[in-house]
C-alpha positions as CSV (number, residue, x, y, z in Angstrom):
1,M,0.0,0.0,0.0
2,N,1.2,3.5,-0.8
3,L,2.4,5.7,2.1
4,T,0.2,8.5,0.8
5,V,-2.9,6.3,1.1
6,V,-2.0,5.1,4.6
7,C,-1.4,8.7,5.8
8,A,-4.7,9.8,4.2
9,G,-6.4,7.0,6.1
10,F,-4.9,8.1,9.4
11,G,-5.9,11.7,8.7
12,A,-9.5,10.6,7.9
13,F,-9.6,8.6,11.1
14,L,-8.4,11.5,13.2
15,A,-10.9,13.8,11.4
16,Y,-13.7,11.4,12.2
17,M,-12.6,11.3,15.9
18,A,-12.5,15.1,16.1
19,F,-16.0,15.5,14.5
20,R,-17.6,12.6,16.4
21,F,-16.0,13.0,19.9
22,G,-14.5,16.5,20.0
23,F,-11.1,17.5,21.0
24,W,-10.4,14.8,23.5
25,G,-11.5,12.1,21.0
26,F,-9.0,13.5,18.6
27,I,-6.2,13.5,21.2
28,I,-7.0,9.9,22.3
29,G,-7.1,8.7,18.7
30,A,-3.7,10.3,17.9
31,L,-2.3,8.8,21.1
32,F,-3.5,5.3,20.1
33,I,-2.0,5.7,16.6
34,A,1.4,6.8,18.1
35,I,1.3,3.8,20.5
36,G,0.4,1.4,17.7
37,A,3.2,2.7,15.5
38,F,5.7,2.4,18.4
39,V,4.6,-1.2,19.2
40,G,4.6,-2.1,15.5
41,R,8.2,-0.9,15.0
42,A,9.2,-2.7,18.2
43,A,7.5,-6.0,17.1
44,G,9.1,-5.7,13.6
45,G,12.6,-5.3,15.1
46,R,13.1,-1.9,13.6
47,L,13.3,0.0,16.8
48,D,16.6,0.8,18.5
49,W,15.7,0.8,22.2
50,R,19.1,2.3,23.2
51,G,18.7,5.1,20.7
52,V,15.2,5.9,22.1
53,L,16.4,5.9,25.7
54,D,19.3,8.1,24.8
55,A,17.1,10.6,22.9
56,L,14.6,10.8,25.8
57,T,17.3,11.3,28.4
58,G,19.2,13.9,26.3
59,R,22.4,12.0,26.0
60,R,22.3,11.7,22.2
61,S,23.9,14.4,20.0
62,S,23.1,15.2,16.5
63,S,26.7,15.4,15.3
């Protein structure tokens, strides 16, 4: 599936959540999408846990 189609689907879902459930529905929908993406990357083995931890604690430099 094309990345543009997937992103359009996520946008449509978030728009539905915003119209149907208001601001908090939008926020909760976006949060679940982010959690799902994070879990999906972890399950697929494409997530570097050390890099995530370093970025969250501020020990990672961009150079």
